[in-house]
C-alpha positions as CSV (number, residue, x, y, z in Angstrom):
1,M,4.3,44.2,-9.4
2,A,7.0,41.7,-8.4
3,T,5.9,38.5,-6.8
4,L,7.4,37.2,-3.6
5,P,9.2,33.8,-3.9
6,Q,7.1,30.9,-2.9
7,E,8.1,28.5,-0.1
8,P,8.6,25.0,-1.4
9,I,5.8,22.6,-0.8
10,V,6.6,19.9,1.8
11,D,5.5,16.7,0.2
12,R,3.8,14.8,3.1
13,R,2.4,11.4,2.4
14,D,-0.3,9.3,3.9
15,A,1.4,6.4,5.7
16,L,-1.0,3.7,4.6
17,T,-1.7,4.5,0.9
18,G,1.3,6.6,-0.1
19,L,-1.0,9.4,-1.5
20,A,-0.5,13.0,-0.5
21,D,-1.9,14.0,2.8
22,L,-4.4,16.9,3.4
23,S,-1.8,19.5,4.1
24,T,0.1,18.7,0.9
25,A,-3.1,18.9,-1.2
26,R,-4.1,22.2,0.4
27,A,-0.7,23.7,-0.3
28,T,-0.6,22.4,-3.9
29,I,-4.0,24.0,-4.7
30,G,-2.8,27.3,-3.1
31,R,0.4,27.2,-5.2
32,W,-1.6,26.6,-8.4
33,Q,-3.7,29.7,-7.6
34,A,-0.7,31.8,-6.7
35,D,1.3,30.9,-9.8
36,W,-1.7,31.4,-12.2
37,P,-1.4,34.7,-14.2
38,A,-3.5,37.3,-12.5
39,D,-4.6,38.9,-15.8
40,T,-6.3,35.8,-17.1
41,I,-9.4,33.8,-16.2
42,A,-9.5,32.1,-12.8
43,C,-7.2,29.2,-12.3
44,P,-9.0,26.2,-13.8
45,V,-9.1,23.9,-10.8
46,H,-11.6,21.1,-10.5
47,A,-11.9,18.8,-7.4
48,M,-13.7,15.7,-6.3
49,L,-14.1,14.2,-2.9
50,I,-14.5,10.5,-2.9
51,T,-16.2,8.9,0.1
52,L,-16.4,5.2,0.6
53,G,-19.4,3.5,2.0
54,R,-19.2,0.3,4.0
55,I,-15.5,0.7,4.9
56,D,-16.4,0.4,8.6
57,T,-18.4,-2.7,7.8
58,V,-15.4,-4.3,6.0
59,N,-13.3,-3.7,9.1
60,V,-15.8,-5.3,11.4
61,A,-16.7,-8.2,9.1
62,F,-13.2,-9.1,7.7
63,G,-10.8,-7.3,10.0
64,E,-8.6,-4.2,9.8
65,L,-6.1,-5.9,7.5
66,A,-8.8,-6.4,4.8
67,G,-10.0,-2.8,5.4
68,D,-6.5,-1.3,5.1
69,G,-5.8,-3.5,2.0
70,A,-9.0,-2.2,0.4
71,L,-8.0,1.4,1.1
72,V,-4.6,0.8,-0.5
73,E,-6.3,-0.8,-3.5
74,V,-8.7,2.2,-3.9
75,A,-5.7,4.6,-3.7
76,Q,-4.0,2.7,-6.5
77,R,-7.1,2.8,-8.7
78,I,-7.4,6.6,-8.2
79,K,-3.7,7.1,-9.1
80,H,-3.9,4.9,-12.2
81,F,-7.1,6.6,-13.3
82,A,-5.7,10.1,-12.9
83,A,-2.5,9.2,-14.6
84,D,-4.4,7.8,-17.6
85,E,-7.0,10.5,-17.9
86,L,-5.3,13.7,-16.6
87,E,-1.6,13.3,-17.3
88,S,-1.6,14.9,-20.8
89,N,-3.8,17.9,-20.0
90,G,-2.4,19.4,-16.9
91,A,-1.4,18.9,-13.3
92,W,-3.2,16.8,-10.7
93,I,-2.8,15.5,-7.1
94,A,-4.5,12.6,-5.3
95,A,-4.7,12.6,-1.5
96,R,-6.2,10.6,1.3
97,L,-7.8,12.9,3.8
98,N,-8.9,10.4,6.5
99,G,-10.6,7.1,6.8
100,G,-12.3,6.3,3.5
101,N,-12.2,9.9,2.2
102,F,-10.0,10.6,-0.8
103,L,-9.4,13.8,-2.8
104,L,-8.6,14.2,-6.5
105,V,-7.8,17.7,-7.8
106,A,-6.8,18.7,-11.3
107,R,-5.6,22.0,-12.8
108,E,-6.7,21.8,-16.4
109,P,-9.3,23.4,-18.7
110,C,-12.2,21.1,-18.3
111,S,-16.0,21.4,-18.9
112,R,-18.5,20.5,-16.2
113,E,-19.6,17.7,-18.4
114,R,-16.2,16.1,-18.6
115,W,-15.5,16.5,-14.9
116,Q,-18.7,14.8,-14.0
117,W,-18.1,12.0,-16.6
118,L,-14.6,11.5,-15.1
119,A,-16.2,11.1,-11.6
120,E,-18.7,8.6,-12.9
121,A,-16.0,6.6,-14.6
122,L,-13.8,6.7,-11.5
123,A,-16.7,5.6,-9.3
124,D,-17.2,2.6,-11.6
125,A,-13.5,1.7,-11.3
126,I,-13.5,1.9,-7.5
127,A,-16.7,-0.3,-7.3
128,L,-15.0,-3.2,-9.1
129,P,-14.3,-6.3,-6.9
130,I,-11.3,-6.0,-4.6
131,P,-9.3,-9.2,-3.7
132,N,-9.4,-10.2,0.0
133,P,-5.9,-10.5,1.4
134,E,-7.1,-13.2,3.7
135,G,-8.3,-15.3,0.8
136,G,-11.9,-14.9,1.6
137,P,-14.7,-13.4,-0.6
138,T,-13.9,-10.4,-2.7
139,L,-14.8,-7.0,-1.3
140,R,-16.9,-4.2,-2.9
141,L,-16.9,-0.6,-1.8
142,W,-19.5,1.9,-3.0
143,P,-18.2,5.5,-3.5
144,R,-20.1,8.7,-3.5
145,I,-18.3,11.6,-5.2
146,A,-18.8,15.4,-4.5
147,L,-17.7,17.7,-7.3
148,V,-16.7,21.4,-7.3
149,R,-15.2,23.8,-9.8
150,M,-13.1,26.5,-8.1
151,T,-14.1,30.1,-8.6
152,A,-12.1,33.3,-8.4
153,D,-13.5,33.8,-4.8
154,D,-12.4,30.4,-3.6
155,D,-9.3,29.4,-1.7
156,P,-8.2,25.8,-0.8
157,D,-10.1,25.8,2.5
158,S,-13.3,27.0,1.0
159,V,-13.1,24.3,-1.7
160,L,-12.5,21.6,0.9
161,D,-15.4,23.0,3.0
162,R,-17.8,23.0,0.0
163,L,-16.9,19.4,-0.8
164,S,-17.2,18.2,2.8
165,N,-20.6,19.9,3.3
166,L,-21.9,18.3,0.1
167,A,-20.5,14.9,1.0
168,E,-22.3,15.1,4.4
169,R,-25.6,16.0,2.8
170,M,-25.2,13.2,0.3
171,R,-24.6,10.7,3.1
172,E,-27.4,11.9,5.3
173,N,-30.0,12.1,2.5
174,N,-28.8,9.1,0.5
175,R,-28.7,11.3,-2.6
176,R,-27.3,10.5,-6.0
177,R,-23.9,8.9,-6.4
178,I,-22.4,12.0,-8.1
179,D,-23.4,15.6,-7.2
180,W,-22.1,19.2,-7.6
181,S,-21.6,21.6,-4.7
182,T,-23.8,24.1,-6.6
183,G,-26.7,21.7,-6.5
184,E,-26.8,21.6,-10.3
185,V,-26.4,18.5,-12.3
186,A,-24.3,18.6,-15.5
187,R,-25.7,17.1,-18.7
188,A,-23.1,14.4,-18.6
189,G,-25.1,12.7,-15.9
190,H,-27.8,11.9,-18.5
191,S,-25.5,11.0,-21.4
192,N,-24.3,7.4,-20.6
193,H,-26.7,5.9,-23.1
194,Q,-25.5,8.4,-25.7
195,L,-21.9,7.6,-25.0
196,E,-22.6,3.9,-25.5
197,A,-24.2,4.6,-28.9
198,D,-21.3,7.0,-29.8
199,L,-18.8,4.3,-28.9
200,L,-20.3,1.8,-31.4
201,N,-20.3,4.5,-34.1
202,A,-16.7,5.3,-33.3
203,I,-15.6,1.7,-33.6
204,D,-17.4,1.4,-37.0
205,R,-15.7,4.6,-38.2
206,N,-12.2,3.6,-36.9
207,E,-12.2,6.6,-34.5
208,I,-10.7,4.6,-31.6
209,E,-7.0,5.6,-31.9
210,I,-4.3,3.0,-31.1
211,L,-1.3,4.5,-29.4
212,F,1.9,2.7,-28.6
213,Q,4.0,3.0,-25.4
214,P,7.6,2.2,-26.4
215,Q,9.5,-0.3,-24.3
216,Y,13.3,-0.4,-23.9
217,S,16.1,-2.7,-22.7
218,L,17.7,-1.5,-19.5
219,E,21.0,-3.0,-20.6
220,D,21.6,-0.8,-23.6
221,D,18.5,1.3,-24.0
222,R,17.5,-0.3,-27.3
223,L,13.9,-0.3,-28.4
224,I,12.4,-3.8,-27.8
225,G,8.7,-3.2,-28.6
226,A,5.6,-1.4,-27.4
227,E,2.4,-1.8,-25.5
228,A,-0.8,-1.0,-27.5
229,L,-3.2,1.4,-25.8
230,A,-6.6,2.7,-26.9
231,R,-7.8,6.3,-26.7
232,W,-11.0,7.9,-27.9
233,D,-11.3,11.6,-28.5
234,H,-15.0,12.2,-27.9
235,P,-16.2,15.5,-29.4
236,E,-18.0,16.6,-26.1
237,V,-16.4,14.6,-23.2
238,G,-12.8,14.9,-24.6
239,R,-10.1,12.2,-24.4
240,I,-11.2,8.9,-22.9
241,G,-8.5,6.4,-21.9
242,G,-8.5,2.7,-22.0
243,G,-10.0,1.9,-18.6
244,P,-13.1,4.2,-18.9
245,L,-13.4,3.2,-22.6
246,F,-14.0,-0.4,-21.6
247,Q,-16.3,0.6,-18.8
248,I,-18.5,2.3,-21.4
249,A,-18.3,-0.8,-23.6
250,E,-19.2,-3.0,-20.6
251,R,-22.4,-1.0,-20.0
252,A,-23.3,-1.4,-23.6
253,D,-22.4,-5.2,-23.5
254,H,-19.8,-4.6,-26.3
255,V,-16.5,-5.4,-24.5
256,A,-15.7,-8.2,-26.9
257,H,-16.5,-6.0,-29.9
258,L,-14.2,-3.2,-28.7
259,S,-11.4,-5.6,-27.6
260,R,-11.4,-7.4,-31.0
261,H,-11.3,-4.0,-32.7
262,I,-8.3,-2.9,-30.7
263,I,-6.4,-6.2,-31.1
264,T,-7.0,-6.2,-34.9
265,R,-5.9,-2.6,-35.4
266,A,-2.8,-3.0,-33.2
267,L,-1.7,-6.2,-35.1
268,E,-2.3,-4.4,-38.4
269,H,0.0,-1.6,-37.4
270,A,2.6,-3.9,-35.9
271,C,2.9,-5.8,-39.2
272,H,5.0,-3.0,-40.5
273,W,7.5,-3.0,-37.6
274,P,11.0,-4.4,-37.8
275,E,11.0,-8.1,-37.0
276,H,12.8,-7.9,-33.7
277,L,10.1,-5.8,-32.0
278,Q,7.5,-7.3,-29.7
279,L,3.8,-6.2,-29.4
280,S,2.1,-6.2,-26.0
281,L,-1.7,-6.3,-25.9
282,N,-4.0,-6.0,-22.9
283,I,-6.8,-8.6,-22.6
284,T,-9.9,-8.4,-20.6
285,P,-12.0,-10.7,-18.4
286,A,-14.5,-10.8,-21.2
287,D,-11.8,-12.1,-23.6
288,L,-10.7,-14.9,-21.3
289,G,-14.3,-15.8,-20.5
290,V,-14.7,-17.1,-24.1
291,E,-13.6,-20.7,-24.4
292,N,-12.4,-20.3,-28.0
293,F,-10.6,-17.0,-27.4
294,A,-7.1,-18.6,-27.9
295,I,-8.1,-20.1,-31.3
296,D,-9.9,-16.9,-32.4
297,F,-6.9,-14.8,-31.4
298,A,-4.4,-17.1,-33.2
299,Q,-6.6,-17.0,-36.4
300,T,-6.8,-13.2,-36.3
301,A,-3.0,-12.9,-36.0
302,D,-2.5,-15.5,-38.8
303,R,-4.9,-13.7,-41.1
304,I,-3.1,-10.4,-40.5
305,G,0.3,-12.0,-40.8
306,F,1.8,-11.1,-37.4
307,P,3.9,-13.9,-35.8
308,L,2.4,-15.0,-32.5
309,A,5.9,-15.5,-31.1
310,R,6.2,-11.7,-31.1
311,V,3.0,-11.2,-29.1
312,T,2.8,-10.6,-25.3
313,L,-0.7,-10.7,-23.8
314,E,-1.0,-8.7,-20.5
315,I,-3.5,-9.7,-17.8
316,V,-4.3,-7.9,-14.5
317,E,-5.4,-9.4,-11.2
318,Q,-9.1,-8.5,-11.8
319,V,-9.0,-10.8,-14.8
320,L,-8.2,-13.7,-12.5
321,L,-10.8,-13.2,-9.9
322,A,-13.8,-14.6,-11.8
323,D,-12.6,-18.1,-12.6
324,L,-8.9,-18.9,-12.2
325,D,-9.2,-22.4,-13.5
326,R,-10.8,-21.3,-16.8
327,V,-8.3,-18.5,-17.2
328,S,-5.5,-20.9,-16.7
329,R,-6.8,-23.2,-19.4
330,V,-7.1,-20.3,-21.9
331,L,-3.6,-19.1,-21.1
332,D,-2.3,-22.7,-21.5
333,Q,-3.8,-22.7,-25.0
334,L,-2.3,-19.4,-25.9
335,K,1.1,-20.7,-24.8
336,L,0.8,-23.6,-27.2
337,F,0.6,-21.0,-30.0
338,G,3.8,-19.4,-28.8
339,V,2.3,-16.3,-27.2
340,S,4.0,-14.8,-24.1
341,I,2.0,-13.9,-21.0
342,A,2.7,-11.0,-18.7
343,L,1.1,-10.3,-15.3
344,D,0.5,-6.5,-15.4
345,D,0.4,-4.0,-12.5
346,F,2.4,-6.3,-10.2
347,G,2.8,-4.6,-6.8
348,A,-0.4,-2.5,-7.1
349,G,-2.8,-5.0,-5.7
350,F,-2.5,-7.9,-3.3
351,C,0.0,-9.8,-5.5
352,N,-1.4,-13.3,-4.8
353,F,1.7,-15.4,-5.3
354,R,-0.5,-18.4,-6.1
355,Y,-0.9,-16.9,-9.6
356,L,2.9,-17.3,-10.2
357,K,2.7,-21.0,-9.3
358,I,-0.2,-22.1,-11.4
359,L,-0.3,-19.7,-14.4
360,P,2.0,-19.9,-17.4
361,I,3.5,-16.4,-16.9
362,D,6.6,-15.2,-18.7
363,Y,6.8,-11.6,-17.5
364,L,6.1,-9.5,-14.5
365,K,5.2,-5.9,-15.2
366,L,6.0,-3.9,-12.1
367,D,3.4,-1.2,-11.4
368,R,4.5,2.4,-11.6
369,S,3.6,2.8,-7.9
370,M,6.6,0.6,-7.1
371,L,8.9,3.5,-8.0
372,D,7.2,6.1,-5.8
373,G,9.9,7.3,-3.4
374,V,12.1,4.3,-4.2
375,L,15.2,6.5,-4.7
376,E,15.1,7.7,-1.1
377,D,13.7,4.6,0.7
378,E,16.1,1.7,1.3
379,R,13.2,-0.5,2.4
380,D,11.5,0.1,-0.9
381,Q,14.7,-0.8,-2.7
382,A,14.9,-4.0,-0.6
383,V,11.4,-5.0,-1.7
384,L,12.3,-4.5,-5.4
385,R,15.4,-6.5,-5.0
386,A,13.4,-9.3,-3.4
387,I,10.9,-9.3,-6.3
388,I,13.6,-9.4,-8.9
389,A,15.3,-12.3,-7.1
390,M,12.0,-14.2,-6.9
391,A,11.3,-13.5,-10.6
392,R,14.8,-14.8,-11.5
393,A,14.2,-17.9,-9.4
394,L,11.0,-18.5,-11.3
395,E,12.7,-17.8,-14.6
396,L,10.4,-14.7,-15.2
397,E,11.5,-11.6,-17.0
398,V,10.7,-8.2,-15.3
399,L,9.6,-5.0,-17.0
400,V,9.0,-1.9,-14.9
401,E,6.4,0.8,-15.8
402,G,6.4,4.5,-15.1
403,V,10.2,5.3,-15.3
404,E,10.4,9.1,-15.4
405,E,13.9,9.8,-14.1
406,E,17.4,8.6,-15.1
407,A,18.1,7.7,-11.5
408,Q,15.1,5.3,-11.5
409,R,16.3,3.7,-14.7
410,D,19.8,3.2,-13.3
411,L,18.5,1.7,-10.1
412,M,16.3,-0.8,-11.9
413,R,19.1,-1.8,-14.1
414,D,21.5,-2.2,-11.2
415,I,19.1,-4.5,-9.3
416,G,18.6,-6.8,-12.3
417,C,15.5,-5.6,-14.0
418,R,15.7,-6.2,-17.8
419,Y,13.2,-3.9,-19.4
420,Y,11.3,-0.6,-18.8
421,Q,8.8,1.8,-20.2
422,G,7.9,5.4,-19.1
423,F,8.0,9.0,-19.9
424,L,11.8,9.2,-19.4
425,R,12.2,7.9,-23.0
426,A,8.7,8.4,-24.5
427,K,5.1,8.9,-23.9
428,P,2.5,6.9,-25.8
429,V,2.8,7.8,-29.5
430,N,0.6,7.3,-32.5
431,A,1.2,4.5,-35.0
432,E,3.0,6.6,-37.5
433,F,5.4,8.1,-35.0
434,F,6.2,4.7,-33.5
435,F,7.0,3.3,-36.9
436,T,9.4,6.2,-37.5
437,L,11.0,5.5,-34.1
438,A,11.3,1.8,-34.8
439,K,13.2,2.5,-38.0
440,V,15.9,4.6,-36.3
């Protein structure tokens, strides 16, 4: 039987966070169902409703500016998490429904165990400290997450109703942080200790894969280097990206062990690259909390034989929250060894410009969210031009993440950005493929 043509989905956005709104999420789920082959199993849609506790308290105690800023930060964390964990397996959409209520829906084959584990990892990410835009104490929000797996009898409204009803029961009864609409608990809720043990074994057996996200010059599209990323293909949970990987390591008190392993493996791979390529490595708060990190890092690179002048270490704002003075001292030591420093995810958080004044930063990495809607919005373009002008005045280079369209690349080149990475040219690739790419 012929199918009727589908009306295009109107992409409506939440004004505060930039996420999809409720109507767009509902229409997207309906389209996924309508487009799914009727002669196969039910469309594999999984959803989670994230509700934030204490957001009203934040508004009262710190003001609406802090509350709105916290919601924007949570939205960015949800987007980053989904992009890292769901991008390669299927389609997903993140939406803000109202207040402190967010929705994440994915269309991908996924076990109950993996979906619950993803919810637990996302809850941990949301609960991390949030900078206060007023400069006061950092904020913390405590999420509860209701889960549902869509059945053949469900439609978008019934899925949302099931999630809302469960979230209300969780709030009233102060139930567990993660729960399913069926009332059942997946085994993944009891597997955190096993995951931690599995991670240590995976490190010992070199099962943590190092991928490389190629980086390019905007001037002539030549390859300039790559960012090293860690992935772990767990036999039950599935692929685990870098953020959740470090959350597991933190619970097991093995962040330093995991970080050293990733750094060492990445440097060993990069030793075989052509000499003009740069290696970017992400470093954690645990790394910078060690007084002799700079010396240890320099000794590791020297032992492996990779020049420190070709290394860029990337830090995010969360790294700077604990002890800015100590972080500054460690970064100064790294600079003495010739290492470059990049401030990652710039534009995703509160962008405390004090960091640019007191830290020895060489690069700004613009967060992928800075490109959302930029081609159609002149105000967004004006913001980007202002950031580029500021960076140029401070003698900082700028690399933009998440470039997926040629028009985005052309715009960033025209406004003075120097470098980019994104799916337009390449997704993260394994070490062997990157080595082949580097020799071309």
